[in-house]
N, C-alpha and C positions, 0 to 999 in steps of 0.2 A: 506690664512692666511693674517689676517689683525692685525694692531697694531695702539694704539692710541700714537702719538709722535709730537714733535715740528721738523719741517724739516726749514732749509736753503738750498734754491737751488744756488748754487754759480757758476758762470759763470766763467771758466778759462780765456775766452778771454778779460774778463773786470775784473782784479783782483782790481782795485781800487776802484770799485763802490762799495757804501753801501748796504748789505743785509740784511733783518730782518727775523728772524724766524715767522712761521705760525703755529698755530693748525692745525694738519693734520692726516689723515689716509693714512698709508703706507700699502698697499696690495701687495701679490705676487701671481703670476699667470704663466700658459702656455697657450700658443696659437699657434696650436690648441689645446683645451685643453685635458685632460688625460695623460700627462707625457709619451708621446710616444718618440720613439728614434729622430723623426723630431720636436717635439714640442719646441720653444723657450720659454726660461723664461723671464718674464717682471716684472717690480716693477710698480704699478701703485699710483699716489700719488694724492689724494684729498685734495683740501683747500678750503677755504670759496669762492675764485676767481675761482676755478676750481671744480666746483661740479661733472661736468662729468668724472673728472679724467684725469691726463696726464699719458700716458703709455711710460715706458723707457726700452728697450731692454737691457739684461743683458747678455744672451748668445751670446758669442764671442764680447761682447762690454764691458767688465767690465775690467778697467784698474788696479785697485787696491782696496782692502778694508783695510780701517784702523781702525783697533779695538784696539789700545793700551790701550785706556780709556775706553773700553766697561764696566768695572767695576764701574766706574763714571756714566754709563748711556749715554754714547756718541760712535757714531761709524760712519764713512763716506764711501758712496758709490762712487768712481770715476769712470766715465764713458768717453769711447773714443769718441762716436759721439752720440748726441752733446757732447761738452767737458765742461760738468758740474760735479761738486761735490754735492751729496745729504748728507748735514750733519745733523744726525737724532740724536734726544736726548729724554730720557724718564727717567721717575722716576722709572719705572717698568723694573729692569735691567735683570730679569729673561725672561721677555717677549722680551727684546731685543736679548739676546742670543740665544733665541728660533727662533727668525726670521733669526739670521745670519746662524744658522744652518740648518735652511730650506734652505736657498740659497745655502750653500755648497752640500747638498743632491741633490738639483734640477740641480746643475751644474755637479755634478761629480757621482752621485749615479745611480745604474744601473736601467733599466726599472722598475723593483719590487718595489725598494726603491722610484723611482719617483711616482709611482702609489700610495703608501701608503698616499703621501702627500696630494692627492685628491685636487689639486691646480686648479683652473679655472680662467681665466681673462674676460671670458664672463659674463657679468651682474653682476661684482662686484659693490657692492655699499659702500659707506663709513660707518665707524661706528658712531653712534649719538654722535654728539658734546656734548651733556650733560649727557654722561655716568660716573658715579660716582663709585668708588669701594664701594663694601657692608663693613661698619665698623661695625654695630650692627644687631644682630639677636636674637629674643625672640622665644623660643620652648616651647610650654605648652602641645603639643600632637604631638604623632609620624609622624602624616602626615605633621608636620609643616618643619621636616629635609628636608633641600635642597637636590634635588635628585641628583647633581653632588658633593656633600660634602660640608664641611663647608668651606667659601671662606677665602683664605689665608691672606685676607686683614683686617679681624675682629680685633676690639679692644675692643668690648663689645659683650658677651655672655651669654645668660641665657637658662638653660635648667632646666625647673622646673615641678616638680611633675609627672616624668615619670615613677618613681620607678625602675630607673637604678641602677645595683649593681655595675658599675663599671665606671669609668672615661673613656669617648671616647677617644681612641687613636690619633683621628685627633687633638684634643686640643693641645695636645703636639706638635704640629708643626705650631701653630699659632704665630709666631713671634711677631706679632705687638699686642698681647691680654695684656690689662693692667685691665679689669673689667670682672671676672667669677662668675656667680651667678649657682650654682648646688644644690639649696636648695630643700628640700622636695622630695629626692629620697630616695634610699635604698644603698648607696654606704658604702662599708666596709672599703676600703684601697685608699690612694692617692698614684699614681705611684711616684716615686722619680724625673723623668724629669720634672715633673709639677714645680718644684722649681727653674729649670733654665730659666722659662719664667719671665720677667720684671712685673710682677703682682702687680697693686697698691690696689686692693679690691677684695677679696675673700669671697663669701659667701657659706658655706657648712652646713648651718643649717637644722635640720629636716632629717638628715642622721643616719646611725648606725657606726660611725666610732670608739666609744668606745665599741662595741660589742665584744664578741670573735669570732664571725662568720670569716670565712676564714684565719685560721691559726695564731689565737691569736690576730686579729684584727690590727688597724693602728699603724704603729711604727714611724711614724711622721718625718721620715729621708727626706721626701721633703722640710720640713723647713730649710735643711743645704743647699739648692741649691742657688748658686751665685746671680741667679736673684730676688728672694725674699728675700735674706738676704738685700739686698741694696733698694729695692723698696717697699715692702708691707707695707701698711699703715692702711689698715682696713681687720680686719677677724673675722668673724662670724660662731662659732663653737657650737651654742646653740642647744640644744634638739639632742645629739648625744649619749646619754649613757655613757659618759666619767667619768671612775672611779679615774685617776690619772691625775693632771694636767699634760700637754704636756711640758716635760722640754725643748725641742728645741724651744719652744716659746721665752724663755728668750734669745734667741740670734736675735731675729729681731729687732734690734735698730732702725729701722724706724716705727715700730708699733705704731699707736697713737690711735686705736680704736680697743678694743677686746672685745667680747661679748661671754661668756660662760655660758649663762643661761640655768637652767632647766638640769642639769647633776647630777653627782653623786660624785662629788671632795670634798674630806675631808681636803686636805693640798695645800697650794700655797708654793712653793720653796723659798728660801731667795734670791735666783738669779733673782727673778722678780726686784729685785733694778735695773737691767740692762736696763731694758725698760724706758729710761730716757725721751723718746719722748711720752710715754703714757699718754694720757690726758683723755679718756673715757673708763672706765672698768666697765664691768657688770657680775656678777656672783652670780646673784638671783636664789633662787631656788635649791642651792646645799646642802651639807652637811658639811660646815665649823664650827668648833666649836672655831676657833681662826685664826687668822692671823700673818703672819712674821712681825716683827716691822720694816724691811727694807722697808717696804711700806711706813713707814715715811719720806723716802728720797724722794719720788715722790710728784709731785703737780697736781692734777687732775681737770679736768673743770667739769666732771662728774663721779659719782661712785655710782654703785648700789650692796649694800650686802645683801639686804633684804631677808627674808625667808630662812635663814641658822639656824645652831644649836648652835648659840652664848647663853651664859647662861642668865639667866633672873637677877641674882645680881651678884654683885660685891664679896660677900662672897664665891661664887663657884670658886673664883680665887684658883689656886693649891698654896700650901705653899711649899718652896723648900729651901734647905740647900746647900750652895756653894760647890762645889765639887773642892777641890785643886788639880791643873795640875802641874806636873814636868816643871823644866825650858824648855821654848820652844827652838826649834831646830833652827840653822842657816838660813834654808830654809824660815822658817814662818818669821823671823826678815827681811830677804830679801823681800820677798813677801810683808810685811807690808810697806816695803820703797818704793816699786813700786806703791803701791797706795797711799802713803802719798804725793809724790812727784810727782804725776800724770806723770809717765813715760809711752809714749803711748806704749799700748800693745793691740792686736786685733788678731782674726783668719784671715789669709791671705786673705781668700775668701771674709770677710767682708770689709777689707780695704786694697787692694792690693798695695796701694802705701807706706804701712807702713812696707812691707814684709821683707825689709834689715835694719829696724830699729827698729825693736820690738823682744820680747822675743820669744822663741819657741811655736808654736800654742797649744801644749799640756798644757804648763805652762800656757797660756791666757784663756784656758778652765777651768783650775784648779782654777784659781784666780776669774774668772766670778761665779763659782759655789759654792766657800766657803762662809760660812755664816759670817758675819760680827756684830762685838760688836756696841752698840748704840755710843760708841764713835768714831768708824768709822775702829777699828783695825779689820783685817782679825783673823779668830778663826779656825785653823785647828785642825780637830778631838775632836771639844769641845763638851759638852755636851749641848743639846738642852733642854731648860726650858720651857714646855709647860704651855701655859695658866697663864703666870707668872706676866703680868702687864696689864694695859689699854694702848690701842693703840691710837695714835694721828694723825689723819689723815688730811692732808690738801688738801682742795677741795673748789669748788665752790658751787657745788650742790651735796648731799648725799641722796639716798634712802635707809633707813635702818629701822628695828623696834624699836620703841620707847620705848619698855619695855626688850630691849636686851642690853647687854654690850658687847662691842667690844674688847675682849681679844687678846693679843699678845704673840707669841711665840719669844723667843729670845737666843742667845748664849751671853758669857760675856768673857772678856779676863783678868779681874781680880776681885778681891772680893770687891773692891771699886765700880766698874761698876754695879755688881750685887745688892750691897746694895743701891746704888742711884737710880736705877731704880726701884726696889721694892719699897723703901720708897715713891718715887713719885706717885706710883699708889696707895698707901693707903689714 
């Protein structure tokens, strides 16, 4: 067994001397080999100055093992003869713990357990000094799959065009993964644990997440995971047969780039106003007839709404009469006050630091989902007026059909707001 690490060899007879750490390989072995009862356990230290390796006996020579800081990537082997301390440090904490376990088994385990370690100090060589952890893999054919499984050190993973119907369970254990591309497969569902990863970029284009294959299709619960809630910035769900806008998308407050091209989406929820970080939004080739006018609260760098079902002329604007509502309740007045005075509220998962200074998360979800009037007031149980006005988007670049009018759906808190909006659109 061998590990790459930094080692300081500290001589206890000269404690005042200065010692420097060295890039090293630390190996564990038996001599004679095989792990028999009479075999001695050794650690072999390879450094740039000692390429042949320096052997230190551990059996009947280990004074103490200091492992209090092993969770920080450090431990110390204190030897009796010579009077040395091997101070070991590594960023790979799992590797360090496995090395200590192997020492324990080698010293205390029975013969069978010792044989399982398959340690040998004869002909041991150091690990290559230029060994680097694998952080990026692209798999475009099944033969590209690593025979020993996906490395745990991956930060970028691409599995493209393999017609896979599900997400490989190995991916759920890649704690360092930030960029995931599973495009052009046949995936029908995303497992909920994927949302616990701190993913920045996810490409799921060219799958079948919106189909009814597999007990009703994707439920989008993975978007509620603590990881993606605080980290996801780019999401591509184009070409997925999606019929309904995934509502959980509106909770991804860090999302800046969203692609929903070439699906069958007919409506965008009013709660899209929560995506205040959204700068690039593409929903080309869907079945939209109108947009929620809460989109006017967002500022886009780029927006693509071409090839939808927007009307050709403004005379297709629907005419409505304002529906009188009874006096609003105290709850709605309180909710409007929360929004008006910008009282902090959020789901505890999204903002754990606010959990003791915020309203209950059920109420937070309700506030985030409720339609809002053009004047900024929340409107609970309000009538939605479809295609009632023209919408004025804020953007630097827009792609749309020149012969189409972008119509807006809205709700109104009063007849005055209704009349101002409809008159403005005429």
